[in-house]
C-alpha positions as CSV (number, residue, x, y, z in Angstrom):
1,M,136.0,91.2,82.5
2,Q,134.0,88.5,83.1
3,T,132.0,86.2,81.1
4,L,128.8,87.6,81.0
5,P,125.8,85.2,82.4
6,S,122.9,83.5,80.6
7,L,119.4,85.4,80.5
8,T,116.3,84.0,81.5
9,I,112.9,85.1,81.3
10,G,110.1,83.3,82.2
11,R,110.4,79.8,80.6
12,H,113.1,81.3,78.0
13,T,117.1,81.0,78.4
14,V,119.5,82.8,76.1
15,P,123.2,82.7,75.7
16,Y,123.6,86.4,76.6
17,P,122.0,88.8,78.5
18,I,121.0,90.9,75.7
19,V,117.7,91.8,74.5
20,Q,117.2,94.0,71.6
21,G,115.1,96.8,71.9
22,G,111.6,97.2,69.8
23,M,111.9,100.0,67.3
24,G,108.9,101.0,64.9
25,I,107.8,101.4,62.2
26,R,109.7,98.6,60.8
27,V,112.9,99.7,62.0
28,S,113.1,96.1,64.1
29,G,111.3,93.6,62.4
30,A,111.8,90.0,61.3
31,G,115.2,91.0,59.8
32,L,117.0,92.1,62.8
33,A,114.8,90.2,65.5
34,A,116.1,86.7,63.9
35,A,119.7,87.9,63.4
36,V,119.9,89.1,67.0
37,A,118.2,86.0,68.4
38,N,120.4,83.7,66.1
39,A,123.4,85.6,67.5
40,G,122.3,84.3,71.1
41,G,120.3,87.2,72.5
42,I,116.2,88.1,72.4
43,G,115.3,89.7,69.3
44,V,112.0,92.0,69.4
45,I,109.8,93.1,66.5
46,S,108.0,96.3,67.1
47,A,104.3,96.0,66.1
48,V,104.1,99.6,65.5
49,G,102.1,100.5,62.4
50,L,103.0,97.5,60.3
51,G,100.3,97.5,58.2
52,M,101.6,100.9,56.6
53,R,104.3,99.4,54.5
54,S,102.1,96.1,53.8
55,P,100.1,94.4,50.7
56,Y,97.3,94.8,53.3
57,F,97.2,98.6,52.8
58,N,98.2,101.5,51.1
59,I,98.2,104.7,52.4
60,D,98.7,106.5,49.1
61,E,95.5,105.4,48.0
62,K,93.5,105.4,50.6
63,N,90.6,108.1,51.3
64,P,91.8,110.4,54.5
65,K,89.0,109.3,56.3
66,T,89.7,105.6,55.9
67,R,88.2,103.6,58.1
68,Q,90.1,102.7,61.1
69,A,89.1,98.7,61.4
70,E,90.9,98.7,57.9
71,F,94.3,100.1,59.2
72,F,93.9,97.7,62.3
73,E,93.4,94.5,60.1
74,A,96.1,95.3,57.9
75,N,98.6,95.7,61.0
76,R,97.5,92.4,62.3
77,L,97.8,90.3,58.8
78,A,101.4,92.1,58.4
79,L,102.3,91.0,62.2
80,I,101.4,87.7,61.2
81,D,103.6,87.5,58.4
82,E,106.7,89.2,60.1
83,L,106.1,87.0,63.1
84,Q,106.5,83.8,60.7
85,K,109.3,85.6,58.7
86,A,111.3,85.9,61.4
87,R,110.7,82.2,62.6
88,T,111.8,81.0,59.5
89,L,115.1,83.0,59.9
90,S,115.4,81.8,63.4
91,P,113.6,78.4,63.9
92,T,115.1,78.1,67.5
93,G,115.7,81.6,68.6
94,I,114.0,83.5,71.3
95,L,111.7,86.1,69.8
96,G,109.7,88.7,71.6
97,V,107.3,91.3,70.2
98,N,107.0,95.1,71.6
99,I,103.4,96.4,71.9
100,M,102.3,99.7,73.1
101,V,99.5,100.1,75.3
102,A,98.7,103.4,73.9
103,A,98.0,101.5,70.4
104,R,94.2,100.9,70.1
105,D,94.7,97.8,68.7
106,Y,96.9,96.7,71.3
107,E,94.2,93.8,72.7
108,C,94.2,92.9,69.0
109,L,98.1,92.8,68.2
110,A,99.0,90.7,71.7
111,R,96.7,88.4,70.9
112,T,97.9,87.6,67.5
113,A,101.6,87.7,68.8
114,V,100.7,85.0,71.2
115,D,98.1,82.6,69.0
116,H,101.3,82.7,66.5
117,G,104.2,81.6,68.4
118,I,105.9,84.8,70.3
119,N,108.1,84.2,73.0
120,L,107.6,86.9,75.0
121,I,105.3,90.3,75.0
122,F,107.3,93.5,76.0
123,S,104.8,96.3,76.4
124,G,105.5,99.9,77.5
125,A,104.0,103.1,76.6
126,G,101.0,102.7,79.3
127,L,100.5,100.0,82.3
128,P,100.0,96.8,80.7
129,L,97.3,96.1,83.8
130,T,95.0,93.8,81.3
131,L,98.0,91.9,79.5
132,P,97.9,88.6,81.6
133,A,94.3,88.1,80.3
134,L,95.1,88.2,76.7
135,T,97.8,85.7,77.2
136,A,96.3,83.3,79.6
137,H,95.6,80.2,77.0
138,R,99.4,80.5,76.4
139,P,101.0,80.3,79.9
140,E,104.6,80.1,78.3
141,V,104.4,83.5,76.8
142,A,106.6,85.5,79.5
143,L,105.3,89.2,79.9
144,V,107.5,92.3,80.5
145,P,106.7,95.7,81.0
146,I,108.7,98.0,80.1
147,V,108.7,100.6,83.3
148,S,111.1,103.9,84.4
149,S,109.9,104.0,87.9
150,V,109.3,101.4,90.6
151,R,106.3,102.5,91.6
152,A,104.8,102.0,88.0
153,A,106.3,98.0,89.0
154,Q,104.8,98.1,92.0
155,V,101.2,99.1,90.4
156,I,101.7,96.2,87.7
157,C,102.7,93.2,90.4
158,K,99.8,94.2,93.0
159,K,97.0,94.5,90.2
160,W,98.5,91.0,88.3
161,Q,98.5,88.9,91.4
162,R,95.5,90.2,92.8
163,Q,93.6,89.8,89.3
164,F,95.3,87.2,87.7
165,H,97.1,85.3,90.0
166,R,100.6,85.6,88.0
167,L,103.6,88.1,88.4
168,P,105.8,89.8,85.4
169,D,108.2,87.4,84.1
170,A,110.7,90.5,83.9
171,F,110.8,94.4,83.8
172,V,112.5,96.9,81.2
173,V,113.6,99.6,83.3
174,E,114.0,102.1,80.9
175,N,116.2,105.3,81.7
176,P,114.5,108.5,80.3
177,Q,117.9,110.4,80.8
178,S,119.2,108.4,78.0
179,A,117.1,106.0,75.8
180,G,115.6,106.9,72.2
181,G,112.0,107.2,71.4
182,H,109.3,108.6,73.7
183,L,110.3,108.6,76.9
184,G,108.4,107.5,80.2
185,A,109.0,111.2,82.1
186,K,107.9,115.0,81.4
187,V,110.4,117.1,80.2
188,E,110.9,118.4,83.9
189,E,111.0,115.2,85.0
190,L,114.5,114.4,83.4
191,G,117.1,115.7,85.3
192,D,115.5,114.0,88.3
193,S,118.5,111.5,90.0
194,A,115.3,109.5,91.6
195,L,114.9,108.3,87.8
196,S,118.5,107.0,87.2
197,P,119.3,103.7,86.9
198,E,121.9,103.7,89.7
199,V,118.6,104.8,92.0
200,V,115.7,102.6,90.3
201,I,117.3,99.4,89.5
202,P,118.3,98.7,93.1
203,A,115.6,100.0,94.5
204,L,113.0,97.7,92.4
205,R,115.6,94.5,92.7
206,R,115.0,95.3,96.8
207,Y,111.2,95.4,95.8
208,L,111.0,92.0,93.9
209,S,113.0,90.5,96.0
210,E,111.8,91.2,99.6
211,N,107.8,90.7,98.4
212,F,108.2,87.7,95.6
213,D,109.9,84.3,95.6
214,S,109.6,83.9,91.7
215,P,112.2,85.2,90.1
216,I,111.7,88.4,88.1
217,A,114.5,89.7,86.0
218,I,115.3,93.2,85.4
219,I,116.3,94.5,82.1
220,A,118.5,97.7,82.2
221,A,117.7,99.9,79.2
222,G,119.0,103.3,77.7
223,G,122.1,104.5,76.7
224,I,124.0,101.1,76.6
225,C,126.2,100.6,73.4
226,D,128.9,98.8,74.3
227,R,130.5,95.9,77.0
228,P,131.5,98.7,79.7
229,T,127.9,100.2,80.2
230,L,126.6,96.6,79.9
231,A,128.7,95.7,82.4
232,H,127.6,98.6,84.7
233,A,124.2,97.8,84.4
234,L,124.4,94.1,85.8
235,A,126.6,95.9,88.8
236,L,123.7,97.5,89.4
237,G,121.5,94.3,89.6
238,A,120.1,94.0,86.6
239,R,120.4,90.7,85.0
240,G,120.2,91.5,81.3
241,V,120.3,94.7,79.2
242,Q,118.2,96.1,76.5
243,I,119.9,97.7,73.2
244,G,118.1,99.5,70.6
245,T,120.3,101.9,68.8
246,R,123.5,100.1,68.7
247,F,121.5,97.6,66.2
248,I,120.4,100.6,64.0
249,P,123.5,100.4,61.5
250,T,123.6,96.5,61.0
251,Q,123.0,94.8,57.7
252,E,119.9,93.0,58.6
253,C,118.2,95.8,60.3
254,D,114.8,96.3,58.4
255,A,115.5,100.5,58.2
256,D,116.3,101.6,54.4
257,W,119.8,102.1,54.6
258,R,119.5,106.0,54.2
259,Y,118.4,105.7,57.8
260,K,120.8,103.4,59.0
261,E,123.7,106.0,57.5
262,F,122.2,108.6,59.4
263,H,122.6,106.8,62.5
264,L,126.2,105.7,61.4
265,H,127.3,109.3,61.2
266,A,125.4,110.8,63.9
267,R,127.4,112.5,66.9
268,P,126.2,113.0,70.5
269,E,125.7,116.5,69.8
270,D,123.1,115.5,67.2
271,V,120.8,114.0,69.7
272,V,117.8,116.3,71.2
273,L,114.4,116.0,73.2
274,V,111.5,116.5,70.4
275,P,107.8,117.1,71.1
276,S,105.4,114.0,70.5
277,P,101.7,114.0,69.5
278,V,101.7,111.4,72.7
279,G,102.2,113.8,74.7
280,L,105.4,113.2,76.3
281,P,108.7,114.0,75.2
282,G,111.0,111.6,72.6
283,R,114.7,111.3,71.9
284,A,115.8,111.8,68.3
285,L,118.4,113.4,66.2
286,R,118.1,116.6,64.9
287,N,117.4,117.1,60.9
288,A,115.0,119.7,59.1
289,F,112.0,117.7,60.4
290,V,112.9,118.3,63.9
291,D,114.1,122.0,63.3
292,R,110.5,122.2,61.9
293,V,108.5,120.6,64.8
294,K,110.4,123.1,67.5
295,A,109.7,125.9,65.9
296,G,106.2,125.0,66.3
297,E,105.5,124.4,62.6
298,I,101.3,123.5,61.9
299,F,101.8,120.6,59.1
300,D,100.3,120.5,55.9
301,E,95.9,119.8,56.5
302,R,96.5,117.3,53.9
303,E,98.1,115.5,56.4
304,Q,95.0,114.1,58.2
305,C,94.7,111.3,61.0
306,F,94.0,108.3,58.7
307,A,93.8,105.8,61.6
308,N,92.9,106.9,65.1
309,C,95.9,104.8,66.0
310,L,96.7,106.0,69.5
311,Q,94.6,106.5,72.8
312,V,95.7,110.0,73.4
313,C,97.2,112.2,70.1
314,K,97.6,115.9,70.3
315,F,97.6,116.0,66.3
316,R,94.3,114.2,65.9
317,D,92.8,115.6,68.6
318,R,93.6,119.3,68.5
319,R,96.0,119.5,65.2
320,E,99.0,120.1,67.1
321,T,102.6,118.7,66.4
322,Y,102.4,116.0,63.7
323,C,101.4,112.6,62.6
324,I,103.5,110.4,64.4
325,L,103.0,107.2,62.3
326,R,103.5,109.1,59.0
327,A,106.6,110.8,60.5
328,L,108.7,107.3,61.7
329,D,107.4,105.6,58.2
330,R,108.6,108.5,56.2
331,A,112.5,108.4,57.9
332,S,112.0,104.6,58.1
333,R,112.2,104.6,54.3
334,G,114.8,106.4,53.8
335,D,113.6,110.2,54.0
336,V,115.6,111.1,57.1
337,D,115.0,114.9,56.8
338,N,111.3,114.9,56.8
339,G,110.9,112.2,59.1
340,L,111.6,111.7,62.7
341,V,114.4,109.9,63.4
342,F,114.4,108.3,67.1
343,A,117.7,107.3,68.7
344,G,119.1,107.0,72.0
345,S,121.8,109.4,73.9
346,A,124.8,106.6,73.2
347,V,124.4,107.3,69.4
348,G,128.2,108.1,68.0
349,Q,129.6,107.3,71.3
350,P,132.9,105.0,71.1
351,G,132.6,101.2,70.7
352,S,133.8,98.6,72.9
353,Q,137.0,99.1,74.6
354,G,137.3,102.5,74.1
355,H,137.6,102.1,70.6
356,A,136.1,104.5,68.0
357,A,132.8,104.0,66.8
358,P,132.8,102.0,63.8
359,K,132.0,104.0,60.5
360,R,130.1,101.4,58.9
361,I,127.4,98.9,58.6
362,Q,127.9,96.0,60.3
363,P,126.8,92.7,60.3
364,V,124.2,92.0,63.7
365,A,126.9,89.0,64.7
366,E,129.7,91.4,65.0
367,V,128.3,93.5,67.1
368,M,127.1,91.0,69.4
369,A,130.3,89.5,69.3
370,E,131.8,92.9,70.2
371,L,129.2,93.4,72.6
372,V,129.9,90.1,74.6
373,A,133.5,89.8,74.4
374,Q,135.9,89.8,77.2
């Protein structure tokens, strides 16, 4: 295999074309992001629910009707702490933050990240149509929407160009047929070949090259776990890849060790689709919690909405499904039986060069070395 190219997004260049995916809640925090950045990739902190496990907020000591503003302020302060910690651990690395458009404190988190030295903002779970307005005072910050289709990218480009006179610095193209976490497609769309990377990436590359002079990198995401899958994405026309699940069973991953071990020993057949309060499916590892959700269990009435955190939430509005914040938080704290454990379809797949997937927690530097080895 050939030597991997460097990756440039906006004004920022890293030695290797690898972006670490943002994973909440506190799965990809400062520890993981800094380690990936130090190893030559782009490290990404997930801004989702950072306030839940912070000195600024303790859900167990709050009235179920805790004011939304209190939780959002805890998220803001916790994000500042995480950004400062990451920069201390990686003084010269390239760092990004992943912020969901679907979050009600989206604008506050975007401004906070920009004002505290972040290099890039990755934004999905909706179309980030107003993101340039939130970051205009820091033009050096690269803006990277996450999409699943050429149509979504076209809408963003036209809106940004017309209203803000700028374009995205890159697009993350998520393959909903293999990505972990919340998916940008309905269940009935997941088998549609039109959403495959073999169709979307070349089509998006044509659209961008035919309509814009500015370089806009395409970052492939979903199902990438080793050098062959990375090379395939680059061959399709991507300039880089986003990898999430492979970085979970690492020493620097910010989740509890039991969460890491659960991923480490998972098999491909353990990966299932699960309903989510946001209205779209998610991809996760099967456990007792997922079985209860899929059986349609109504969760304890004491588990009320405490933050009003999402624009759309079936749990808050109709008492369906479950509280996504609590479910993700329980899992990342180590309760892998009663929490939601997101994972991509590549979990448990063979490692680089066809060797068996490692059955130990690795340092990030070792994982990166395997990914980039010739």
